[in-house]
C-alpha positions as CSV (number, residue, x, y, z in Angstrom):
1,X,108.0,119.7,78.6
2,X,110.5,117.4,80.2
3,X,110.1,113.7,80.9
4,X,109.4,114.2,84.7
5,X,107.0,117.0,84.1
6,X,105.2,114.9,81.4
7,X,105.0,112.0,83.8
8,X,103.4,114.3,86.5
9,X,101.1,115.9,84.0
10,X,100.0,112.6,82.6
11,X,99.2,111.2,86.0
12,X,96.3,108.8,85.8
13,X,94.7,110.4,82.8
14,X,97.3,109.0,80.3
15,X,99.0,105.9,81.7
16,X,100.9,105.1,78.5
17,X,102.4,108.6,78.3
18,X,103.2,108.4,82.0
19,X,105.0,105.1,81.5
20,X,107.0,106.4,78.5
21,X,108.0,109.5,80.4
22,X,109.2,107.5,83.4
23,X,111.2,105.2,81.1
24,X,112.9,108.3,79.5
25,X,113.6,109.7,83.0
26,X,115.2,106.4,84.0
27,X,117.4,106.4,80.9
28,X,118.4,110.0,81.6
29,X,119.2,109.1,85.3
30,X,121.2,106.0,84.3
31,X,123.1,108.0,81.7
32,X,124.0,110.7,84.3
33,X,125.1,108.2,86.8
34,X,127.2,106.4,84.2
35,X,128.9,109.7,83.2
36,X,129.6,110.6,86.8
37,X,131.1,107.1,87.4
38,X,133.3,107.4,84.4
39,X,134.4,110.9,85.6
40,X,135.3,109.3,89.0
41,X,137.2,106.5,87.3
42,X,139.3,108.8,85.2
43,X,140.0,111.2,88.1
44,X,137.9,114.0,86.6
45,X,135.4,114.0,89.5
46,X,136.1,113.5,93.2
47,X,135.8,109.9,94.2
48,X,133.8,110.7,97.3
49,X,130.7,112.0,95.6
50,X,127.5,110.0,95.5
51,X,126.5,109.6,91.8
52,X,122.9,108.7,92.7
53,X,122.5,111.9,94.7
54,X,124.2,114.1,92.1
55,X,122.1,112.5,89.3
56,X,119.0,113.5,91.3
57,X,120.3,117.0,91.8
58,X,121.1,117.4,88.1
59,X,117.7,116.2,87.0
60,X,116.0,118.3,89.6
61,X,117.9,121.3,88.4
62,X,116.9,120.6,84.8
63,X,113.3,120.3,86.0
64,X,113.5,123.5,88.0
65,X,112.8,121.9,91.4
66,X,114.9,120.5,94.2
67,X,113.7,119.8,97.7
68,X,116.0,118.4,100.4
């Protein structure tokens, strides 16, 4: 089970689990944004991409869901 799925499954029944899962998800998101920004800096990724958007798409892809 992934962090986002764990957060959703925990919902109100397990607030500590939900908080931990959300923290992990935030770390993952921050890491992906950092990697994308480094790629832009080194010219490995186009400079006109939105790292926040792409982080969302990557995480959603890992989670198996993406809704525009």
